[in-house]
Each structure stands twice: as structure tokens, then as C-alpha cells.
C-alpha positions as CSV (number, residue, x, y, z in Angstrom):
1,X,-16.3,-9.5,-17.8
2,X,-15.0,-9.9,-14.2
3,X,-17.2,-8.4,-11.8
4,X,-14.5,-8.8,-8.8
5,X,-12.0,-6.3,-10.7
6,X,-15.2,-3.8,-11.6
7,X,-15.6,-3.6,-7.7
8,X,-12.5,-3.2,-7.0
9,X,-11.9,-0.9,-9.5
10,X,-15.0,1.2,-9.0
11,X,-14.4,1.2,-4.8
12,X,-11.3,2.6,-5.3
13,X,-12.1,5.2,-7.8
14,X,-15.0,6.4,-4.7
15,X,-12.8,5.7,-2.3
16,X,-9.8,7.8,-3.9
17,X,-12.5,10.5,-4.5
18,X,-13.6,10.8,-0.8
19,X,-10.5,11.2,0.5
20,X,-9.8,13.9,-2.2
21,X,-12.2,15.7,-0.1
22,X,-10.5,14.7,2.5
23,X,-6.3,16.1,2.3
24,X,-7.0,18.6,-0.1
25,X,-11.4,19.5,0.5
26,X,-10.3,22.2,3.7
27,X,-8.3,24.1,0.9
28,X,-10.8,24.6,-0.9
29,X,-12.9,25.4,2.1
30,X,-10.2,28.3,3.6
31,X,-10.0,29.4,-0.4
32,X,-13.6,30.3,0.1
33,X,-13.6,31.8,4.1
34,X,-15.6,29.4,5.2
35,X,-12.4,27.2,7.1
36,X,-10.3,30.4,7.9
37,X,-10.2,30.1,11.4
38,X,-11.1,27.0,12.4
39,X,-7.9,26.3,14.3
40,X,-5.3,23.6,12.7
41,X,-6.8,20.9,14.9
42,X,-10.4,21.5,13.8
43,X,-9.2,21.1,9.8
44,X,-6.7,17.8,11.2
45,X,-10.7,16.1,13.0
46,X,-12.8,17.2,10.0
47,X,-10.4,15.9,7.3
48,X,-10.5,13.1,9.3
49,X,-13.8,12.4,10.0
50,X,-14.1,12.7,6.1
51,X,-11.7,9.7,5.9
52,X,-13.0,7.6,7.5
53,X,-15.1,7.3,4.7
54,X,-12.6,6.9,2.6
55,X,-11.2,3.6,4.7
56,X,-15.1,2.0,4.4
57,X,-14.3,2.1,0.6
58,X,-10.6,1.4,0.5
59,X,-10.3,-1.8,2.9
60,X,-13.4,-3.5,0.7
61,X,-11.5,-3.3,-2.4
62,X,-8.7,-4.5,-1.2
63,X,-10.3,-7.7,0.6
64,X,-11.7,-7.8,-2.6
65,X,-9.0,-6.7,-5.2
66,X,-6.5,-9.4,-3.7
67,X,-5.5,-12.6,-5.2
68,X,-5.1,-14.2,-2.0
69,X,-8.3,-13.5,-1.1
70,X,-9.4,-14.9,-4.9
71,X,-9.9,-11.8,-6.1
72,X,-7.4,-11.1,-9.1
73,X,-5.5,-8.4,-8.3
74,X,-1.8,-8.9,-6.6
75,X,-0.7,-6.8,-3.1
76,X,1.5,-4.6,-6.2
77,X,-0.8,-4.3,-8.8
78,X,-3.1,-3.4,-6.0
79,X,-0.8,-0.4,-4.7
80,X,-0.4,0.7,-8.5
81,X,-3.6,0.8,-9.6
82,X,-4.3,2.6,-6.7
83,X,-1.8,4.9,-7.2
84,X,-2.9,5.8,-10.9
85,X,-6.3,6.6,-10.1
86,X,-5.6,8.6,-6.5
87,X,-3.8,11.5,-8.6
88,X,-6.4,10.8,-12.0
89,X,-8.9,11.9,-9.1
90,X,-6.2,14.3,-7.9
91,X,-5.9,16.3,-11.8
92,X,-9.5,16.0,-11.4
93,X,-10.4,18.1,-8.3
94,X,-7.6,20.1,-8.7
95,X,-9.2,21.7,-12.6
96,X,-12.5,21.8,-11.1
97,X,-12.0,23.5,-7.2
98,X,-8.7,24.7,-8.0
99,X,-8.2,27.6,-11.2
100,X,-5.1,28.9,-10.3
101,X,-3.4,24.9,-10.8
102,X,-2.2,24.9,-14.9
103,X,-1.5,21.2,-16.0
104,X,1.8,21.8,-17.6
105,X,3.6,19.3,-20.3
106,X,5.6,17.6,-17.2
107,X,3.0,15.9,-15.6
108,X,1.7,15.4,-18.8
109,X,5.3,12.6,-18.7
110,X,4.4,12.3,-15.2
111,X,1.1,10.5,-16.2
112,X,2.5,8.9,-19.5
113,X,5.2,7.2,-16.9
114,X,2.4,5.8,-14.1
115,X,1.1,4.1,-17.4
116,X,4.1,2.2,-18.1
117,X,3.8,1.5,-14.2
118,X,0.7,0.2,-15.2
119,X,2.0,-2.1,-17.6
120,X,5.5,-3.4,-15.9
121,X,3.1,-4.3,-12.9
122,X,0.8,-6.4,-14.9
123,X,4.0,-8.1,-16.9
124,X,3.8,-11.3,-16.5
125,X,7.5,-12.7,-15.8
126,X,8.3,-15.7,-15.0
């Protein structure tokens, strides 16, 4: 088992969980009436404060995982993996915290295409 790959993936997952709360958590706070009267700059600073922690996981994930630093992934592979993790984490977040949002058939097709993107990103081309 490649522990560098596992560490990279774990850091990317944590990073994206934090990022999702930074980008969309304020909407849940607003729907709960907590941040309804916050000025936009307050919402931005709140989200930015959370996003700082996202960078503490994302930057090491990319450094550890990048092939030119001894990691197992090319830059393109890292980006495709990160996008799939982002959309997976986002989907879980939305289904748990936003009950008025629903998954439809087109979302499943989009996920299938993301899996295809991962396949093609890792396809050996010489």
C-alpha cells in the first residue's frame, strides 16, 4: 500500500470538508437564522477564517502527492482527484444539511462522468 497516496487522499478529504463548510456553511447558518443579519463582509471574513484551515491541509496534500516531490500523482491527476473529492464531499454535505436539495438522475450521470475523468487522468499514454 502506498502510504504517500493514502496520506495525500486523506489530506484532500479533510481539506475539502473544511472548504465545503467555509464556502457553504454560512448558507446553513443563514437558513437557521444565525447569520441572517451579518453584513456581507462579516460572512466573507467568517468563511475566510475557516478557509485558512483548508489551506493547512490542501497545500501539504499537493506537496506530498506531487510526483516531482516524490509523490505518486502528476499535477493533472491531483487536480482531477481533488475535484472528485470536492463534489463527493459537497454532495454528502448538501444531503445532510440542506433537506430541500435533492439528487436527480442527471447528478448521477455527472458522477459517472467524473469517475470516467479519473480513469482517463490515470490512463497511461506513451
